[in-house]
N, C-alpha and C positions, 0 to 999 in steps of 0.2 A: 846326754841330758845336761842342761845347764840351769843354774839358779839365776833367774832374771833379776833378782834383787841384789846380787853381790857386786861390789865394785870391780872385781876381777872380770866378771862376765861383761859388764858395761864397757870396760876397757877393751876386751876382746872384740865386742861388736863395733866399737869405734874404730879399731884397727882394721876390721874386715870391711866395713861399709863406709868409712870416712866420717868426717864431721863437717858441719853440724848434722845431727842425726836425732830423729825421734824414735824412741823405743817404747812399745806397749806390752804390758804383761797381761795376757789374755785372762788367766785364771783370777786375777784381781777384779776384773770386770764381773766375772761370774759370782765371785764372793760378795761383791757389793749388791748385786741383784738378789742373791739369796738372803742377805741381811734384811732387805726390804720385805721379801716374801715371808720370812720367819716372823719379823716384827708385826706384820699385818695379817698373820695367819688366822686370826679370829674375825677378820673383817673382810667383807667382799670388796677387795681393792684390786685395781688393775693398774699396771705401770707402763707408761709410754716413754721410751728413751728419747729425750729431746736432742735430736741428732745434729742440731747446729753446733753442738760441742765438738763433734768429730765425725766426719762423714766418709772416711775411707771405706770403700765397699766391703773390705774384709772385716772391718770392725762391725759394720751393719749386719753382715751375715752371722758373725759370731754372736752378736746380741740377739738376733732373731732366734738362733739355736738355743739360747738360754730360756726362751719363752716370753721375753719381754716384747711389747709392741713398740711402735715408733711414732714420735711426734715430729712433724715437719713444719717449717716456717716459710717455705717457698715451694713453688710447683716443681722446681728442679730437685729439691730434697724428696718430694713425693716420687719423682721419677727414679731417683737413686734407690729409694726404699723398695719400689717395685722391682727394680733390677736386682736388688739383693735378695729377692724372694719373699718379701712380706706380702701376704694377700691384702687386698684393699681393706678388708674388714679390720685389719690390725694396724692401719695407717691413719693417724689423726693429722689433719691439716688445719692449722690455725692461722687465718689470714691477718695481715697487719697493714692497713692502708694501701692495699694493692688494687690494681685494675680488676674490674669485675670479670674480665675474660679469664683471669687466672683461676677464679673461683669456678667458673663454668667448666674449665678443663679438669679441675679436681672432681667435679661432679661426674663428668664423662668417665673419669678413671675409677669412679665408684668408691672413693675413700670417705672417711668421716670428716665433716667440715664444721669448723667454728667460724662464725662471722663476727667481725669486730667493729663495724660501723653501721649507723642507721642508713647511710646511703646504699651500701651493698645489701643490707637486709631488705630494704625496699625493692631493689632491683631483683634480688633472688625471689622474693615473694611474688612480684609481678610476673616473672617469667615461669616459675616452677610451682608456685602455690604449695600445695600439700604433697606434691609428687615425690619429694626427696627430703628425708629428715636432716636437720641441721642442729648445731649448737650455737649459742650466743656467748661471746666473750664480753664480760662486764668489767668495768673499772670500779673496784670496791671502795676507792678513796682511803686506802690503808697505806701508810708510809712504813715500808719494811725493806730490809736488805742491807748489804754492807755499806753502800754509799749511794748518792743520788744517781750515779751513772748506771747502777744495776738495780735500782728500785723502779718498779713498773706499775704499781697499783695506787700511787698517791694521786692527789687531786689535780696535779699539773702534768700527769703522764699522758702520752699520746695513745696508750694502749687501751683497747676495749671501749665499750659504750658506757658512759658514767651511769652508775646504778640509780642516780637520782633522776635519770631520764626514763625510768621504767614505764611511765604512762605512755610515752611516745612509742617505746618498744612494743607495748601491748596493742596499741592502735594498729601498728603495722602487721603484727602477727595475726590479729583478728581480721583485719581487712582482707588478707589473702589466705586465711585459714591455714597458717603454716604449722608444720609438724616440728616442734622443738623438743629434741631428745635430751639435750644437756645444757647446763649453765656452767660457764668456765670463768675462773679468775686466776691470775698469776700476779703475785704481789712483788716479786723481786728475787734476787739471788743472794746467797750467803745468809739465809735466815736461820738463826740459831734458836729463836724463841718459838716453841710449839704453839704458844697461845695466839700467834699471828694467824695460824691456820684455823684455830677455833673461832677467832673473830670473823674470818671469812665465812665460815659455816653459819654463824649467827646472821650475818648480812644476807646470805643467799636464801636461808630458810624463811626470811621475812617475805620473800616473793615467790617461792616455789609453787605455792597454791594457785598462782596464775597460769601455770603451765601443766595441764593435765596429762600430757604425754611424756613427761620427764622419765628418763631411765638412769641417768648418770649425773653426778656432780663432780666437776673437774676442778681440783684445788691447785693445779699447776705444779711447779717444782720449786727450786731454789734452796734445797737443803744445804746447810753450811758444811763445807769440807775443811778439816783442820789443816792449815798451811804451815804453822809454826809449831815447833816441839812444845807439847803441853797445852796447846790451844784447844778450846772446846769446839765441838761440832754439834750439829743437830742430833739430839737424843732421839733416835728413830723409834725405839721402844716406847718412850714417853709420848712421842708424837702419835704413834698408833693408838695408844691408850686414850689420849685426849680427843683425837678425831673420832674414835669409836664412841666415846661418851658424848661428844657433840652431836653426832647423828642420832644417838639414842634419845637425846634431849629434845630433838626436833624431828619427830616422825613425819614422814611425807603424808600429807593429808589426802592426796588424790589417788593412792594406790599402793603398789608393792614397795618394799624398801629400795632405796636408791643405791646404785653401785658408786663407789668412790674411785675417782681416777687421779693419778699423779703423773707428773712429767719430769722425772729426774734426768738431768743431763750430766752436769759436772760431777754429781755424786757417783755416777757409774764409772766414768772414765778418767777423772782427774788423777787419782792416786795411782792409776795403772800406767801413767805416762812419765817417761824420763827424757829430758832433752840434753844431749851430749854435745859439748863444745870443746875446742882446744885453745890454749892460750897462745896468742900471737906475740904480744908485746907486754912487758912490764915497764911502767913509767912512774918514777918516783918524783913527787912534787911537794911543795909546801902544803898544799891543800889535802892531798891524799896520795896513797900508793895505788895506781890504777892497774887493774888486770884487764887487758883488752883481749876478748875472745873472738873467734872466727864467726861471729853471728851478730845480730842486732835486733832492734824491734821489728825489722822486716821478717823475722822468724818467730819471735816471741814478744808480742806487743803488750801483754797484760800489765807488766810493771809500769810502763810509761802511760798506758791508756787508762788503767783502773787503779793505779797505785797498788797493784797486787803484790803480795809477798810470795816468793818461791824460796824454799830451802835450797841453798847452794853449797856444794861440797867439792873439794879438790880430792878426787879419787886416785890421783897418781902419787900422792905424797902423804898418806894418811897418818903416819907417825910423826910428822914434823911439828914444830911448835906453831901455835896459833898466832896469826897476825891480822890486823884489820886492813881491809882493802875496799876500794870502790871497783865493782865489777861492771864493765862497760862493753859496748859493742864496737864493731869496726865499720859502721856506715857513716856517711857524712851528714850527721844529724846527732843531736843529743839523744843518746839511747842508753841511759843508766839502768842496769838491771838491779843493782843494789849499792847502797852507800854505807860505808863504815861497817862492812860485814866481816865477821871473824871466820877465817879459813886457815887450814893448815898451810904452812908457807908455800907460796906458789912460785913455780919456775916456768919459764917459757917452754912450751911444748906439753905442759901438764893438761890432763883432761878435767874439765869442770862440768859437773852434772847439775841440772836444775830438776828438782822433784816436783810432783804434782803438776806435770806438764801435759797431761792427756787431754784436757779440755781447753778449747780456745787457744791452742798453741799453733800447730800446723794449720788449723782451720782458718785462722786469721792472718796467716802469713802472706807475704807479697814478694814481688821481684824488685822492690825499691832499691835504688842505686844499681839496677841491672844485676843484682846478685841472684844466684840460683836458689830455688827452694830446696830444702833438705830432702833426703830420703827418709822413708818410714820403714820400720821393722816391727813385726809382732813376734813375741816369744810365747809359744803355745805348746803345752805338754813338754816343756823343756827344750824345744827346738826353735831356732830363729828362722824367720821367713821374711824376705824382702817383700813389702807390700806397696811400695811406691819408689820408683827410681828417682835419683837425684836429677835435677834439671841439668841440661847441657845447653850449649850456646844456641843451638837451633830452637830451643824452647822459647828463647827471648824474642825470636823473630816470627814465631808461629802467629798466624792471623794478622800480621802486619802486611799491608799492601804497598809494595814499592812502586811509586809513580814518578819519582825524580831520579 
């Protein structure tokens, strides 16, 4: 049995499986799910894991076994969820600007469908009418989230049908007598303020009476995860209290109480993930002391793409004095993980760990610079299991067709 949180264990895993390496602590995922279930214990709430955060098939199966459902953003994620053993009734597919054929396939697979455009709503109604229940993704025109790159509900966002087009939506729904079971919004990621969700409830309940077949209200996800020591995260208990009060304030006029859906992704897996790297080179300059590790934004793109913060530690030299470093990658591109970061004195060969790396880490990785993608390991019940092999050279050639 090993402690997946100890530096000694992480070093052991890095020695065994090599670096770069993603390591996931299974029980942390379960703990996060139980936090949600406990907080919303007095509310009829259902949680769908937004699997775009991390789709390794073993992670999906583990989350299925916790009791959570799954939220998918593509038809291939739907296929992965089915392969992982989720029954169709526990799979939510929310389309985003996709070809209608993908929605047709989702219907054939029998999963829950949210439609996010008037065009596809019209096509679905014309072809299927009332034969298959669907949900509608609305854009609530709420600005929320850590920054514009991860805010999805504002008035310039591509996501959802603008709520101010409700008259057109209703024309389509009535024209084809469509069966609308849920209304969906998702305002962004890294949302700390619970009142953002309450505002979404207020907006949705202004129009719910137009949909007599409603059963669910889907408030999306985006719960903030603390990245820095002492940083605040979404107060889940306060959120549950305010959402419950919001639904009590707006009883559904057309029938039974509505179930509340959420789509946590990062919240479930981010803190469970560790990204292990090794120091290749130390480079002292007038600008900074650079720590160059054996990875880059080809493996962890969030700092460059989102300006995301990851706690970084030198786990090989924990008792050494602190110094300030720029932590950078080894690819031929600017790939700064952190600038002016305080670490225990770093030596070439030391292991550097990035915390909160479970969400959008491996999932957004690539073979840029023809570098291999890392291996993945899950630590479950104190035992480590390899769940994805590291790339080898043949993987770089796979699917290429040599004609010259």
